[in-house]
C-alpha positions in Angstrom: 27.2 20.5 -23.7 27.4 18.0 -26.5 24.7 16.7 -28.6 24.9 13.2 -27.2 24.7 14.4 -23.7 21.9 16.8 -24.4 19.6 14.6 -26.7 20.9 11.0 -25.7 17.7 9.8 -24.4 15.7 11.1 -27.4 18.2 9.6 -29.8 18.1 6.2 -28.0 14.2 6.1 -28.1 14.3 6.8 -31.9 17.0 4.2 -32.4 14.8 1.6 -30.7 11.7 2.6 -32.7 13.7 2.7 -36.0 15.5 -0.7 -35.2 12.1 -2.2 -34.5 10.7 -0.8 -37.8 13.7 -2.2 -39.7 13.3 -5.7 -38.1 9.5 -5.5 -39.0 10.7 -5.0 -42.7 13.1 -8.0 -42.4 10.1 -10.1 -41.2 7.7 -8.7 -43.8 10.0 -9.1 -46.8 13.0 -11.5 -46.0 11.3 -14.4 -44.2 9.6 -15.4 -47.4 13.1 -16.8 -48.2 12.5 -19.5 -45.7 8.9 -20.1 -46.2 7.8 -19.1 -49.8 8.7 -22.3 -51.4 6.9 -24.4 -48.7 3.7 -22.3 -49.1 3.9 -22.2 -52.9 4.3 -26.0 -53.1 1.3 -26.5 -50.6 3.6 -28.4 -48.2 2.4 -25.9 -45.7 -0.6 -23.6 -45.5 0.1 -19.8 -45.0 -1.1 -20.1 -41.3 1.3 -23.1 -40.7 4.2 -21.4 -42.4 3.7 -18.2 -40.3 3.4 -20.1 -37.0 6.6 -22.2 -37.8 8.5 -19.1 -39.0 7.5 -17.0 -36.0 8.9 -19.7 -33.6 12.1 -20.6 -35.5 12.9 -17.0 -36.7 12.5 -15.6 -33.2 14.6 -18.5 -31.7 17.3 -17.8 -34.2 17.3 -14.1 -33.7 17.3 -14.3 -30.0 19.4 -17.3 -29.1 21.9 -17.0 -31.9 21.7 -13.5 -33.2 25.2 -12.6 -31.9 26.4 -11.1 -28.7 29.1 -8.9 -30.5 28.6 -7.1 -33.8 30.9 -4.8 -35.9 29.9 -1.1 -35.4 29.1 -0.8 -39.1 27.9 -3.9 -41.0 30.2 -5.6 -43.6 33.0 -3.1 -42.9 31.7 -0.6 -45.6 32.6 2.5 -43.7 35.6 3.3 -41.5 34.4 4.4 -38.1 37.7 6.1 -37.3 36.6 8.9 -39.9 33.8 9.9 -37.5 35.9 9.6 -34.2 35.9 13.4 -33.7 32.1 13.7 -34.2 30.4 10.6 -32.8 27.0 12.2 -33.2 27.5 11.9 -37.0 27.5 8.0 -36.6 24.3 8.2 -34.5 22.6 10.4 -37.2 23.9 8.0 -39.9 22.7 4.8 -38.3 19.4 6.3 -37.4 18.9 7.4 -41.1 20.1 4.0 -42.3 17.6 2.1 -40.2 14.7 4.4 -41.1 15.7 4.4 -44.9 16.2 0.6 -45.1 13.0 0.1 -43.2 11.0 2.4 -45.4 12.2 0.7 -48.6 11.4 -2.7 -47.2 7.9 -1.6 -46.4 7.4 -0.3 -49.9 8.9 -3.5 -51.4 6.7 -5.7 -49.2 3.5 -3.8 -50.0 4.3 -4.2 -53.7 5.3 -7.8 -53.2 8.9 -7.6 -54.4 11.5 -9.9 -52.6 14.4 -7.6 -52.1 17.6 -8.1 -50.0 17.5 -6.7 -46.6 21.3 -6.7 -46.4 21.5 -4.6 -49.7 18.9 -2.2 -48.3 21.0 -1.4 -45.1 24.2 -1.5 -47.0 22.8 1.1 -49.6 21.6 3.3 -46.8 24.9 3.3 -45.0 26.8 3.9 -48.2 24.5 6.8 -49.0 24.8 8.7 -45.7 28.6 8.1 -45.4 29.5 9.2 -49.0 27.3 12.3 -49.0 27.1 13.3 -45.3 30.7 12.3 -44.3 33.2 11.8 -47.2 33.5 9.7 -50.3 36.8 8.4 -49.0 35.0 7.0 -45.9 33.4 4.3 -47.9 35.3 1.1 -48.7 34.2 0.9 -52.4 35.9 -2.4 -53.0 33.5 -4.0 -50.5 30.5 -2.2 -52.1 31.5 -3.6 -55.5 31.8 -7.1 -54.2 28.1 -6.7 -52.8 27.1 -5.5 -56.3 28.8 -8.6 -57.9 26.6 -10.8 -55.5 23.6 -9.7 -57.6 24.8 -12.0 -60.3 26.8 -14.6 -58.3 23.9 -15.5 -55.8 21.1 -16.4 -58.3 23.3 -17.8 -61.0 25.0 -20.2 -58.5 21.7 -21.2 -56.7 19.8 -21.4 -60.0 22.5 -23.8 -61.5 22.5 -26.1 -58.4 18.6 -26.1 -58.2 18.5 -27.0 -61.9 20.8 -30.1 -61.5 19.1 -31.2 -58.1 15.6 -31.1 -59.8 17.0 -32.9 -62.9 18.3 -35.6 -60.6 14.9 -35.9 -58.9 13.3 -36.2 -62.4 15.8 -38.9 -63.6 15.9 -40.9 -60.4 12.3 -40.7 -59.2 9.6 -38.9 -61.3 10.5 -40.4 -64.7 10.7 -44.1 -63.6 8.1 -46.7 -64.1 7.2 -46.7 -60.3 8.0 -43.2 -58.9 6.8 -44.2 -55.3 9.2 -47.2 -55.2 12.1 -45.0 -56.6 11.3 -42.3 -54.0 11.6 -44.8 -51.1 14.9 -46.0 -52.5 16.4 -42.6 -53.3 14.9 -40.1 -50.8 17.2 -41.2 -47.9 20.2 -39.9 -49.9 18.3 -36.5 -50.4 17.5 -36.6 -46.6 21.2 -37.0 -45.9 21.9 -33.9 -48.1 19.1 -31.9 -46.4 20.5 -32.8 -42.9 24.1 -32.0 -44.0 23.4 -28.8 -45.7 20.9 -27.5 -43.2 23.2 -28.3 -40.3 26.1 -26.5 -42.2 23.8 -23.4 -42.7 22.9 -23.5 -39.0 26.5 -23.9 -37.8 28.1 -21.5 -40.3 25.4 -18.7 -40.1 23.0 -19.4 -37.3 25.3 -20.6 -34.4 28.5 -19.0 -35.4 28.4 -16.4 -32.6 27.3 -19.0 -30.0 30.3 -21.2 -30.7 32.7 -18.2 -30.6 31.4 -17.0 -27.3 31.7 -20.5 -25.8 35.3 -20.8 -27.1 34.3 -23.5 -29.7 35.4 -21.7 -32.9 34.9 -24.4 -35.4 36.7 -24.3 -38.8 35.0 -25.3 -42.1 36.2 -29.0 -41.9 35.1 -29.5 -38.3 31.7 -28.0 -39.1 31.4 -30.3 -42.1 32.2 -33.3 -39.8 29.5 -32.4 -37.4 27.0 -31.7 -40.3 27.8 -35.2 -41.8 26.8 -36.9 -38.4 23.5 -34.9 -38.5 23.0 -35.9 -42.1 23.3 -39.6 -41.2 21.0 -39.2 -38.3 18.3 -37.4 -40.5 18.7 -40.1 -43.2 18.2 -42.8 -40.5 15.1 -41.2 -39.0 13.8 -40.7 -42.5 14.3 -44.4 -43.4 12.4 -45.3 -40.3 9.4 -43.1 -41.2 9.5 -43.8 -45.0 8.8 -47.5 -44.1 5.4 -46.4 -42.4 4.2 -44.3 -45.4 2.0 -46.4 -47.6 1.0 -45.7 -51.2 -2.2 -43.8 -51.7 -3.7 -45.5 -54.7 -6.9 -43.4 -54.8 -5.1 -40.1 -55.2 -2.6 -41.6 -57.6 -5.4 -42.4 -60.0 -5.7 -38.5 -60.7 -2.0 -37.9 -60.3 0.7 -40.6 -60.5 3.1 -38.5 -58.4 0.6 -37.8 -55.5 2.3 -40.2 -53.0 5.8 -39.2 -54.0 4.9 -35.4 -53.4 3.6 -36.4 -50.1 7.2 -37.7 -49.2 8.8 -34.4 -50.3 6.2 -32.3 -48.5 7.4 -34.0 -45.2 11.0 -33.1 -46.1 10.1 -29.5 -46.9 8.7 -28.9 -43.3 12.0 -29.9 -41.9 14.0 -27.7 -44.3 11.6 -24.7 -43.7 12.2 -24.9 -39.9 16.0 -25.0 -40.1 16.2 -22.3 -42.8 14.0 -20.0 -40.6 16.3 -20.5 -37.7 19.4 -19.8 -39.6 17.8 -16.8 -41.4 16.6 -15.3 -38.1 20.0 -15.6 -36.5 21.9 -14.3 -39.5 19.6 -11.3 -40.8 18.5 -9.9 -37.4 22.0 -8.3 -37.5 20.7 -6.0 -40.4 18.3 -4.4 -37.8 20.2 -4.7 -34.5 23.8 -4.0 -35.8 23.2 -0.2 -36.3 21.0 -0.1 -33.2 23.8 -1.6 -31.1 26.2 0.9 -32.6 24.0 3.9 -31.6 23.6 2.5 -28.1 27.4 2.1 -27.7 27.9 5.7 -28.8 25.3 7.1 -26.5 26.7 5.0 -23.5 30.4 5.8 -24.1 30.3 9.0 -25.8 32.8 7.7 -28.4 33.0 5.2 -31.4 34.4 1.7 -31.0 35.2 -1.0 -33.6 33.0 -3.5 -31.8 29.7 -3.0 -30.0 28.4 -5.4 -27.3 24.9 -6.5 -28.0 22.6 -6.2 -25.1 20.1 -9.2 -25.0 17.1 -6.7 -25.0 18.3 -5.4 -28.4 18.0 -8.9 -29.8 14.5 -9.1 -28.1 13.5 -6.0 -30.2 14.9 -7.4 -33.3 13.2 -10.8 -32.7 9.9 -9.3 -31.9 10.0 -7.0 -35.0 10.8 -9.9 -37.3 7.9 -11.9 -35.9 5.3 -9.1 -36.1 6.5 -8.1 -39.7 6.0 -11.7 -40.8 2.6 -12.0 -39.1 1.2 -8.7 -40.5 2.7 -8.6 -44.1 4.8 -11.6 -44.9 2.1 -13.2 -47.0 2.7 -10.7 -50.0 6.3 -11.8 -50.7 5.6 -15.4 -49.9 3.1 -15.4 -52.6 5.6 -13.8 -55.2 8.2 -16.5 -54.4 5.9 -19.4 -53.9 3.3 -18.9 -56.7 4.1 -16.1 -59.2 7.6 -17.1 -60.6 6.8 -20.7 -61.4 4.4 -23.4 -60.4 5.8 -25.3 -57.5 5.1 -28.8 -56.2 6.8 -30.2 -53.0 9.6 -32.0 -55.1 10.3 -28.7 -57.0 10.2 -26.6 -53.8 12.5 -29.0 -52.1 15.1 -28.8 -54.8 15.0 -25.0 -54.6 15.4 -24.9 -50.8 18.1 -27.5 -51.0 20.0 -25.5 -53.6 19.6 -22.2 -51.6 21.1 -24.1 -48.5 24.0 -25.5 -50.7 24.7 -21.9 -52.1 24.8 -20.4 -48.5 27.2 -23.2 -47.4 29.5 -22.7 -50.5 29.5 -18.9 -49.9 30.3 -19.3 -46.1 33.1 -21.6 -47.0 34.6 -19.4 -49.8 33.8 -15.9 -48.5 31.6 -15.0 -51.4 29.2 -12.2 -50.5 25.7 -13.5 -51.2 22.1 -12.5 -50.5 19.7 -15.0 -49.2 16.8 -13.4 -51.2 18.7 -13.5 -54.5 19.8 -17.1 -53.6 16.3 -18.4 -53.2 14.8 -16.5 -56.1 17.6 -17.9 -58.3 17.0 -21.3 -57.0 13.3 -21.1 -57.9 14.2 -19.9 -61.4 16.6 -22.9 -61.8 13.8 -25.3 -60.9 11.6 -23.5 -63.4 14.3 -23.6 -66.1 14.5 -27.4 -65.6 11.0 -27.7 -67.0 11.7 -25.2 -69.8 11.6 -21.4 -70.1 7.8 -21.4 -70.7 7.3 -22.6 -67.1 8.6 -19.2 -65.9 6.5 -16.0 -65.5 9.0 -13.7 -67.3 7.2 -10.5 -66.5 7.3 -11.2 -62.6 11.0 -12.2 -63.0 11.7 -8.9 -64.8 10.1 -6.8 -62.1 12.0 -8.8 -59.3 15.3 -8.0 -61.1 14.4 -4.3 -61.5 13.6 -4.1 -57.7 17.1 -5.6 -57.0 18.8 -3.0 -59.0 16.9 -0.2 -57.4 17.4 -1.3 -53.8 21.0 0.1 -53.3 20.2 3.6 -54.8 16.8 3.7 -53.1 18.3 2.9 -49.6 21.1 5.5 -50.3 18.8 8.3 -51.4 16.4 7.9 -48.5 19.3 7.7 -46.0 20.9 10.9 -47.4 17.6 12.7 -46.9 17.0 11.4 -43.4 20.6 12.1 -42.4 20.4 15.8 -43.2 17.0 15.9 -41.6 18.4 14.6 -38.3 21.5 16.8 -38.5 19.3 19.8 -38.9 17.0 18.8 -36.0 19.7 18.0 -33.4 22.9 19.9 -34.3 
């Protein structure tokens, strides 16, 4: 009797528990990408951010999380290597989920914003290289992921720097910032609508369009996003006319009325980023889970695994519970500890992060949403001078990024041999 036939039920239960644990880690650590800047700039309270993120992350994960996923995320390991021993893939994916979930839990407790994608990639590389064979790993893919440590934050930081510089020049450093804001904010609103629509189409709804036979290319996606941008700008102009100057609060801070305008913008970007994030990053938890279910069902290894809807439900629920129970820690790091954020600064960072995701999706650059947003916040801080940054916090964040891949790999190797010893 094979291992799969004998222990299939137990392995399936373990896979669901570990998949939920990994999704909890995504919620506790990664959701700060969508919400940290909104909380740090006081555009939203922590309670409001958690409620908005719970709704939009869950909708993104469940409605657009993908019906079909590759057996092994990012194509880092060749499944054919394990074709003769499908139980090895099951042990490997169990160990990857448990290892990545454990590392995300540790990082969340400390308050480090680490990449959930890099956590699961490191774990898969670890079990495959040591438990299967060094040749089983596509090292070129791994190197491109390592390169994204530099590419993501530098690109996002550069874009954020110039966006915030433009806000300073066009609005904040003028004689009448409020009048300038009413003139120029519609253009920023178009950019928000365009970029968030692009992120949602390219990352969030990619699977939905494919399943319905509408496989949009980059230019078609840009056309739809431009229409959305115009609509957002038109709605924005209508509401801007209704917002009056608050002269009482301007007596203490000449930018008070302007920041109120940017705070409204940030609520919209936070909702859309949460939806796109939930739909994209839920795969880090449910991809390995779908692979395990597929092996247990068929007894073999297939290149693609059909994603049952109840698996997306586990992923969505895990993200929401992780965010509600522990999301505040990493939110505080991104929103308050790197640099002081106001709604205009937070807006520049979020818009730059969205622009980087769009550029990466269009050019095939491998990026991390966490690294992107942290880089964008750093760029906004740099626009005010290096003294505006908390370099000690920045240093500890960079160290946590470097440690993520080896930490995930080391834990996965340990768990892989533990499961192999228990079931073989």
